[in-house]
N, C-alpha and C positions, 0 to 999 in steps of 0.2 A: 363515110369517106374511106377510101381504100387506104390501108397502111402502106407505109414506104417499105421497100424491100429490106430484108434484114441486113444484107451486106452494106446498103447505103446508110442505114442507122448506125452501124458499127464504124464506118468510115467517118461520119460526122462526129461521133463520140471521140474517136481517137484524135481527130483534127482539133477538137476543142481542148482536150487534154494537152496535146502537144503545144498548142498555142499558149496555154497558161504556163507550161514548164519552160518554154523558151524565154519567158520574160525575166526569169531569175536563175536560169541554168547555168552551171559551171561548164565552161567550154573546154576544149582540148588544149588551147593556148594557155589558159589559167592553170590547168592541171600540169602542163609542161614546166611552166615557171616555178610552181611548187616543187616539182620533182627536182629541178636544178638546185634548189636550195636545201632540200631534205633527204635526197636518196643517199643512203650510206655507201652503196657500191660506187657510185660516181665520186663521192667524197674521198673514199679511200683511193681511188685511182688517181685523183688529183694530188693527194698527199704523196703517193708513191712517185708521181712524175716530178714533184718538187725535190724529193729526196734524191732522185737520179740526177738532176741537174747540178748537184753539188759535186759530182765526179769531176767536172771541168776545173773548178778552182783547186780541188785537191791535187789533181795531176799537174796543174800549172805551178803549185807550190813547190814541187820538186825541182823546178828549173830556176827558182828565185833564190837569192841568198838567204841563209839562215844563221842566226846568231845564238850561241849558247853561253851561259855564265855559270862558272862553278866556283864554289868557296868551301874551304875546309878549315876547321879549328880543332887542334889536337892538344892534349896534355899527356906527357910521358913521365911516369914516375919509375926511376931506375934504382935498384937496390943490389949491391954486391954481396956475394956469398961470404966474403971475409968478415963482414960485419954489416949486420942489417941496419945498424944505426947510421952507416955511411951510405948516404942516398943523395940523389940529385933529381931535380924536376926540370922538365923542359916544356915550353909552351910553343906552339907553332900556329900561324895563320897564313893560309894561302888563298889566293883568288886568281881565276883565270877568265878571260873573255876571248871567245873564239868566233870568227866569222868564216863561213864556207860558201863559195859561190861555184855552182856547177858551171863548167865551160863546155866540155864535150861529154854529153850523156845521151847517146842515140836511144837507149831504151826509155828514158824519160820523155823525150820528144815524141816517140811513138805511142807511148801511154797517153800523152795529151791528145794525140789524134784519135786514139781509141775511145777515150772518154767523150770526145764530140760525138761519135756515132752512138754511144750509149745514151747520151742526152737526147739525140734525135729519135732513137728508138723509144724512149720514154714519152716523147711528144706524140709519136704514132699511137702508143698504147692509150694515151689520154684521148686522142681523137677517136680511137675505136670505142672507148668507154662512152664518149659523147653520142656517137651514133647508136651504140647499144642502148643507151638511155632513151633516145627517140623511139626506138623500135619497142622497148619494153613499155613505156608510157602508152604509146599508141595501141599496142596489143591489148594491154590491160583495160584501157578505155573502151575499145571496140568490144571486148568480151563482156564488159558490163552492159553495154548497149544491146549486144546480141542476146544476153541472158534476160534483159528486160523484154525484148521483142518476143522471145520464146514464151515467157510467162504471160504476156499480154495475149498472145495468139491463143495459148491454151485456155486462158480464162474466157476469151471470146468464143472459142469453140465449145467450151463447157456450157456457156450460156445458150449457144445455138442448140446443143444436144438436149439441154433442159427444155427448151421450147418444143423441140421434136417429141420429147418424152411426154410432155403435157398433152401435145396433139394426139400422140398414140393412145394415152390413157383415155382421153375424151372419145376418141374413135372407137375404142373398145367398149366404153360404156354405151355408146350409141349403137353398137353392133355393126359398124361399118369396117372394122379391122379386128384382127385376132390378137390374142394376148401375146403372140410372139413378137409383135412390133414393140410392145412395151418392154419386153425382156431385152430385146436387142438395143433399144435406146438406154435402158438401164445399165447393161453391161458396157456399153461405150462410155457411159458417164462415170462409172466406177474406175475405168482405165484412165480417164482424164484426171480424176481426182488424184490418182497416184502419180501420173505424170506431172501434175501441178506442184505436188510436193517436192518432187525431184527438181523441178525447174526453180523453185524457191531456194533450194539448197545451192544450186549452181549459181544463182544470182548472189547469194550470200558469199560464197567462196570467191566469185569474181570481184566483188566489192572489197573483200579482204585483201586480195592480191593488189589491187590498186591503192588501197590504204597502206600497204606495206611500203610502197614507193614514195607516197606524199605525206605519210605519217598522219593521216586523218581520214575519217570516213568520208567518201565522196558524197556531195549532195546531188540533187537532181542534175543530170548531165544534159548538155545540148545534144540533140540527135540529128541524124542525117535526114534532111528533108526528103519526103517521098518524091520520086520523079526526078531527083537531081541527076544531071548527066555528069558521070565521072570522066575525068580527063584521061586520054590515052597517053602512052610513053612518048616522049619528045626527046630526041628524034625517034621516028617510028621504024628504025632499021636496026635489026639485031647486030649486024657487024659493027655498027658504031659503038654500041654498048659493050660488046665483047672486047673491042680494041681498047676502049677506055678502062675497062676492068683489069685488063691483063698487066697494066702498069700503074694504075691509081688506086686499085684495091688495097685497103689498109693492111690486110693480111700479107699481101705480096710485098708491100713496102716494109713491113716488119721482118719478113723472111730475108729480104735483100740487105737490110741493116745488120741482121744477125750474121749473115755471111761476111760482110765487111768487118764486123767486129772480131770474128774469128781470124780473118786475114791479118788483121793488125796484131792480134795475139801471136800469130806466127812470127811476124816481124819483130815483135818484143822478145820472144824467145831466142831468135837468132841473134839479136843485138846483145844478148848476154855474153856472147864471145868477144865483143868489142871492148877495147880499153876505154876507161873513163878518165877525164882530166878535171881537177877541181882546184880552184884558187883557195888557199887557206891563209888567214891572217890570225895570229894569236898573240895576246899580251896578258901579263900577269905579274904578280908580285908576291914576295914571301917575307915575313918578319919572324925572326927567332928571338926568343927571350928566355934565357935559362937561369936557374937559381940552383946553387949547390949549397946544401944545408950541412951543418955539423962540421964544416971544414973552414970556410972563409967567413961564414956568417954574413956574406953580402951577396949581391946579385951582379950579374954581368949581362950586358945587352949584346945580342948577336947582330949579325949584318942584315940590312934590308937590301932587297934586290928587285929591279923592275926589268923584265925581259919582254921584248917584242920580237915576233917572227912572222915573216911573210914568204910564201912560196907556192909552188905548184905541186900538187899530188897526183901521180899517175897510178892507176890501179889496172893491171893486166890480168885477166883470168886465164889461167894455164890449163887446169884440169879440175872438173867438177864431178868426176866419177860417172860420167855419162848422162847426168840429169838433164842437162840442156837439150842434148840430142833426143832424148826421150820425150821431153816436152814438145819439141818441134814435130816429132812423128805423131804425137797425140793430137795437136792442134790441126795438123794436115788432114788427119782422119775426120776430125770434127768439121773441117771446111768442106770435105766432100759430103758429109751429112748435111750441113746447112744448104749446100747448093741443091741437093736432091729435095730438100724441104722447100726451097724456093720454087723449084719447078712444080712440086705438088701444089703449092699455094696458087701458082698461076693457073694450073688446070682447074683447080677448085673454084677460083674466081670466075673463070670462063663458064664453067658448068652451072654455078649458081646464078650468073647473069642470064644464061639461056633459060633456066628454069623459072626465074622470077619474071622475065620478059614474056615468056610463054603464059605465065600465070596471069599477067595483066591482060594480054591480048584475048586469051580464052576466056578470062573472067568477064570482060566487057561483052563478049559474044554470048556467054552463059547468061548474063543479066538481061540482055536483049531477049533471049529465048524464054526465060523465066517470066518476063513481063508479059509476053504473048501467052505463055502457059496460064498465068494468073487470069488474064482475061477469058481464056477458054474455060478455065475451072469455074470462074464465077458464072459464065453463061450456062455451063453444065449444071451447076448448083440450082440456078433459077428454073432451068427446064425440069430437073428432077422434082423440085418442090411443087411446081405447077402440076406435073404429072401425078404426084402423090395426092394432090388435092382433088384431082379429077378421077383418080382411081386407076391410072395406067401405070403407075410406079409404086413400089413398095418402100417400106420405111428404110430398109437397109441401103437402098439406092441413094436416098437422101443423106444418110449418115456417111456413106462413102464419099459422096460428092463433097460434103462438108470437110471431111478429113483431107481429101485431095487439095481443096483450095487452101486450107491452112498450112499444110506441108509445103505447098508452093510458095506461099507467102513468106514462110520462115526460110526456105532455100534462097529466095530472092534477097532478103535482108542479109543473110549470112554471106551470100556471093558478093554483095556490095562491100562489105567489111573486109573480106578476104582480098578483093581486088585492090583496095586502098592499101592494105598491108603489103601486098606484093609490089605495089609501086614504090613503097618506101624501101622495102627490101632490095629492089632493083638498083635504087640510087645508092644504097649503103654498099651494095656489091661493087658499084663503080666508084665508090670513094667520094661521092658528092652529096651525100645526105646531110642536111642541115636544118636549122630551126625555121628556115624559109618554107620548108615543106610542110612543117606543122602549121604555119600561118595559112598556107594555101588550103589544106584540108579543113582548117577551122573555119574558113569562109564558107565552105560547103555545109558545115554543121550549124552555122548560126542563121542560115536562111530560114524564113518563116514558113511554118508548114502550110 
């Protein structure tokens, strides 16, 4: 009975292994959910966002009434130089309760507005950290898959070269080939052994990077099913994506809020020239009780007083040594800086959108071309093996055809992962990346092989 072609046997083996792995594989969605709970970078961003939200109540507190209470207890011991035994002692207790309500304070109102922009900026930073986590998890996940694919391909190629080596040795023993065929196959096998060690190291490093995010070693991962058709960008017009990214990109939003914060800082600095008006209410009492020794031998009680005051306090800044004017000039220059940075963020957003849109479209075209190249390489390998068996091809031709096939397959797998990542980065550049995109890709991964 004729043996099945080598490539067909390899495909069946990979299908069987993949089918078993899919039954209990950890998929991208599960990995993403673990990262949400365990990634320290995202957790730090969330804590920073919560801290910045406290700017609003802190600024609002400066517009609300505040109450202070003071209490003093004193004892004075007085001795005269004429006779140290002629002394007197006085005790005093004072308490004061004060209420202050800002009525006109332009600086405080503008500070409240500025704190609102700071809080919104923190929300944008948190959203950017969320998108960054999506990209980091996906990239780490696909890097592990790519490393696994490379290792499997090298092992399969190594097996094929070993088969070719045995054929060359047998041919040499029978006298149908020269020893050069054996040397060529052995040299190719030695190179593959070195490449396999390197691939194992790359896989280990990729797994470590994913483990750093989810805080545990990844188990067997769900893989992208062979032949899966990857979706293209929707809408499939570059102008729509660039228009979206120019105003919805998170870096653009962050730069815009930074400019608004600086604008409010200028207003706050200018408002330091304005007068402030506060309502003040004050009440307090004092009790004095004195005791004179060595004279009367008795004590005397001082008067008790309760005093209440209410009124308006106006504060008018007259001269601050030029500090306020300097702060205004400083913040004006910073505003120019922020506006230039905003323009740069817009241009960078458009450029990255163009780059990733092109990456998706060209990636899909590259996948199609590599699929055709894979079929051609497989046919070339079969032809060279047949030619070797009948004596019209030499051993190096078969080895080269095998290498070309495996390199094409590795390039095809890598192109699929890169295209998926470019699609995620395209949405991140446009400010619309979310966990729904993780779910969509996960559906491609969980298909049966």
